[in-house]
N, C-alpha and C positions, 0 to 999 in steps of 0.2 A: 494676255493670249500670245502664244507663239505665233510667229510669222508664217511658219509652215508646221503641218503635222504630217507624220509618216503612217499611212494606211497601207502599206505594202504587205503586212501580215495580218490585215483585217479579213474577216470571213463575211462574205455577203449573205444575208438572210438568216444569220445566226439566231436571232431572236424572233423571227417571223413563223407565225402558226396560222395557217389558213383556216382553222377550225375554231378559233378563239371566240368566245362570246363576251361581250363587253356589257358591264351594267352601267347604265347611263343614270346619272343623278338627276332627279326631278325635283325642281325647287316649287314649292306650293306657296300660295300667299297665306300670311299668318292666320287669318280667320278661317280658311279652308283646312288648313294643318291642324288648327285647334279642334275643329269640328270632327275631323276624321280620328284624332287622338282620343277625344272624349268618347266618340262612338265605339272605337276600338276597346277602350278600357270597360265600357258597360257591357260589351258582348264577350270580353275575355279573348279577343282575337289580336293578331299582329296588324298592325297599320297596312303593311304591304298586302295581306291577304284581302283586305277591304278595298284597297285601291284596285288591285288586280281583279277582283269580282265585278267591281263597276265597270272597269275598262272593258272587261269581256262582254258584259251586258251590253255596253255601247257599240262595240264592234258588231255583235249580233244584230243590233238594231240597225245599224248604218248597212250592214250587208242585206238585211231583209227588204230594206227600203230600195235598194238598187235594182 
C-alpha cells in the first residue's frame, strides 16, 4: 500500500443510490433446503416462490396475532 493516496479528484457519492434494493442471501440448513428443493421440484415451482409464499403467510399470521 502507498503511504498516502490522492483523493483530490474524487467525487463524493458517485456510486450512491438512495433507492437501491439489495437482495440479501439467506442460508438454509441442509435438511430444510433439501425439503424445499424437493417440494419445488414436485410442484414445478421455483424455490424462491415457495419460500416467499411461506414467509408471506407467516407475516400475515404474526400481524393477525398482534
